[in-house]
C-alpha positions in Angstrom: 22.1 18.2 2.7 25.2 17.5 4.1 25.9 13.5 4.7 26.7 14.2 8.7 23.4 16.1 9.1 21.4 13.8 6.8 22.6 10.5 8.9 21.9 12.5 12.1 18.2 13.2 11.2 17.6 9.8 10.2 19.1 8.7 13.0 16.8 10.5 15.2 13.9 9.5 13.7 14.7 5.8 12.7 17.2 5.1 15.1 15.3 3.0 17.4 14.4 0.6 15.0 18.0 -0.4 15.1 19.1 -3.2 17.2 21.5 -2.1 20.8 24.1 -3.3 19.0 24.0 -1.5 15.7 22.8 1.7 17.8 26.2 1.7 20.0 28.3 0.9 16.8 26.4 3.6 14.7 26.4 6.5 17.4 29.9 5.9 18.2 30.8 6.4 14.3 28.6 8.9 13.3 27.8 10.8 16.5 30.7 10.6 18.4 33.3 10.3 15.5 35.3 7.4 16.5 37.5 5.7 13.7 36.7 2.4 12.8 40.0 1.0 14.0 38.7 2.5 17.8 35.4 1.0 17.6 36.6 -2.5 16.5 38.7 -2.5 19.5 36.4 -1.5 21.7 33.7 -4.2 20.2 36.2 -6.9 20.1 35.5 -7.4 16.1 37.2 -6.5 13.2 37.5 -3.3 11.5 35.5 -4.7 8.5 32.8 -6.1 10.5 32.2 -2.3 12.2 32.3 -1.3 8.5 29.6 -3.8 7.5 27.5 -3.0 10.4 27.6 0.9 9.8 27.0 0.1 6.1 24.2 -2.1 7.0 22.5 0.7 9.2 22.8 3.5 6.6 21.0 1.3 4.1 18.3 0.4 6.8 17.7 4.1 7.5 17.5 4.8 4.3 15.0 2.4 3.6 12.8 3.6 6.4 13.0 7.0 4.9 12.1 5.8 1.3 9.4 4.4 2.9 7.8 6.9 5.6 9.4 10.1 4.2 9.2 11.2 8.2 12.8 13.4 7.8 11.6 14.6 4.3 8.1 16.0 5.8 9.9 17.3 9.1 12.5 19.3 6.7 9.4 20.5 4.8 7.4 21.8 7.9 10.6 23.4 9.4 11.1 25.2 5.8 7.3 26.8 6.0 7.8 27.6 9.8 10.8 29.6 9.0 8.9 31.3 6.2 5.3 32.2 8.6 8.3 34.2 11.0 8.7 36.1 8.0 5.9 37.0 6.6 3.7 40.1 7.5 0.3 39.3 5.7 -2.1 37.1 7.8 -3.3 35.8 4.1 0.1 34.5 3.4 0.3 32.9 7.1 -3.0 31.1 6.8 -1.8 29.9 3.3 1.3 28.3 4.7 -0.2 27.0 7.5 -2.4 25.0 5.3 0.5 23.5 3.5 1.6 22.4 6.8 -1.8 20.9 7.5 -1.6 19.3 4.1 1.7 18.0 4.7 1.0 16.0 8.0 
């Protein structure tokens, strides 16, 4: 998965577990594409400080995913629902629906 997409999913699922300060910096860097220098100037902290916060945020988000697997489950269900759209056989639809239920 592309890094930006992965970071976006992780943030969507676990972003509320970050502090407000971490969220502001992470959003500016990942979602709004600001540079480290721009964020540092805006937040009145060092560029290295911004880098460290983003690195810690990524580590925290990855850790949450490693424990909870919410993004993994979401992507699996999304893929299975897409395959339902292509099915013409009701038995296959039922089989995929059972897989989705098992995932949940």
